[in-house]
N, C-alpha and C positions, 0 to 999 in steps of 0.2 A: 840767249845765249845757244837752246837747243836747235832753234832755227838756224843759226851759222854753222853749228856742228852738222846738222842735217845737209845743208846745201852744200857744205864742203865734203862730206861724204858721197854726195852726187858727183861731185865734181872729180874725186879722185877715183871713183869706179869709171867713169868715162875716159879719164887720162890712161888708167891702168889697162883699159879695154883696147883703145887705140893703139898701146904699145906692146900688148899682147899679140895681136892680130899682126904686126909687122913682124914676128918672129916665126919661123918654120914649126911645124910640129914637132915635140920633142919628146919622146915616151921616156926617157931617163929617169933616175931617181930625183926626188926632190932637194932642193938647192943647200940644203942644210947638210946633208951627207951626200952629195952627188961625189964629192971627190973619195971619201973614204969609202963609200960603196962599191967603187969601181973595183975593189979586190975580191967582193963577193957576189952581190946581185948582178950588177952591170956587167960584169966580166964573163957570166955564164948565160948571157942572153946571145941570141942569134935572130938572123932574120924571122920571117913567118911569124909575125905577131909576137916576137919577143919569147919565144918559148925558152923555159929553163930546162937544160937538158943535162947538164954534167953530174947532177949528185943527187941522191935520193932528198925528197923535200924536208924529211925529219932533222936532216944533218944541218938544214940551214935555218928553219923557222921551228920555234916551240909554239904550242898552241896555249894561249893564255887563259881564253873563256869562249863560250858561245855567247854570240850578241844578236842571233836573228836565225829564222828559220821559217822556209816556205815549202811549197810544191817543187821547187828548184833544187832545195838542198839545205845545207844549213853554211850558216856565216860565223866565222871565229876570229876574234882579234889574234893575230900573232906577231910573234916578238923575234927579231933576228937575232940569232944565237951570238954573232960576232959584234955586231955595232949596236944591237938593243933598239932600232928603231922598229916602228909600230905599223902595222898594214893589216887591212880586212883582207881574209880568205874566205873565198866561196867555195864550198867543196859540192861538187856535183856527181853523183855516183854512178856507174856505167851504163853503156849505150844499150841498155834491155829495151826489149820491145814497148813495155807500158812507160819507158821514159826516153824514147827516142826523140820526142819531140821537146824535151827539155834540155837533152843534150845538144840537140841541134841549135837551140836558142842559145846555149850557151858558148857555142862556137860562133854564133853570130855576134853576141856579144862582145867576144873576143876581138873578132876583126871589127867589128864598128869601132870601140874604144882606141884600138891601134893607130885609128885615123882621126882623131879627135883630142886635141890638146888646147884647154883653156881654165882658167881660174873658176869658172862655175859648172865645170863638167868634171867627175869623178876622175880620178888620174888613174891611169891603167899601169901596172909595172911588170907584169908577167903572165905567165901560165906554166901548168906543169900537167902531165898526165903521170898515173901512176898507180898500181894496182886496181885497174877498172874504174878510177876515179878522175875526175879532172878537177884542177885545184886552180881558180882565178885570184891574184893578187891586184888589190886595188888600195889607194890611200884609205887610211882609217878617219873615220868623220865620227868625233867622240861626243856630239851634243845632241845625238838621235833625229828624229824626224820631224818634218813639219807637222805630220798627221797628229802625233801622240799628243801633246798637253801645251802645246805653245800658242798661249792666247797674246797676241803681239800687240803692241799700241801702233796706232796708225804710222808713225814714223819708221819704226822697225819693219811694218809690213809693206811700207812702198820701198824701202831697200831692199827685201828680200824679193819682191815682184821685179824691180829693176834688174838684179841679178840674173833672175829666172829668165828674163828676156834677153839678157846678153848671151845667155848659154845656148837659150833655143835658137837665137839667129846664126850662132856658130855652127850649131849642128845642121840647121837649114842652107846656111852658106858653103857648107861641105857638102849637100847632096842628099843629107839623111833626113828620116822623119822619125821621131822617138817613138810615137803611137801609143805610149803608157804613162803620159804625163800625169801624175797625181801626188798629193801630198805626201804618200808613201815612198814616193822616189825621190823625194827631196830632203836631203840631210843637212845639217849643219854641223861645219866642219871646225868652226873656230869662232870667238867672240872677240874683237879687236880692241884696241885702247881706249874707243869711245863707248864701246859696250853695243855694238852692232855686230848680228850675226852674219857669218859669210856661209853661201850656201853651195851646195854640189848636187848635180843631177846626176841620178843613178838609173840602174836596170835597163840597159839597152838590148836585151834579150829578143824582142820583137821589133827593134828597129829597122828600117827599110832604107836601102839606097835607092833613090829616084832618078831619073834623068830629066832633064830640065821641062819638058813638056808632058811629064806623066802625072798621072792623077793617082792617088792612094784612094781606094774605095772600099775596101774590106774592112769589116768591124773588129777592134783590137781593144784589150785593154779591158 
């Protein structure tokens, strides 16, 4: 029975990936809230990487808790005050001399994620700059990192690796190189009805757009 479920899961991933690849990139909100959210989040996005421009960030989202911290800044779980859906919000403080590289990486992440739409790549919803800080909104992955304490049985590990390869293939097909793939940058977004994890690739700060015949030789990660 487990083998049947496993084979069926691989087949589902192949079919879903083919269906997703037929669609054009779409940076709008998730399917469950796409209609409702047009009155708040989607309506205040314009071109230029979905910049949120019309309101104070604190008028739209409430900070629920801190979920991560690093040299780049702090990641919070935020909740939309109107529709109650959850997002991850990365806050990067101002473009001072000692943080200029981090700020530029944040801008690079915005640019890169705006061109990537795939079920195994973290979904980008917009950004906002306010009070000398940059706020990046992405989907919230509530099951943590692959790095932390996920000792997976072989069938789970196979599904995770297959999803990872699908995501990396999408990145490469769009002409990008991630350059920092590691367990800390793979998040679990949900568990399906059969108990399998769904993964998302995150952290595109040092990703690089490459020409077809270009090689990336610089050390990174």
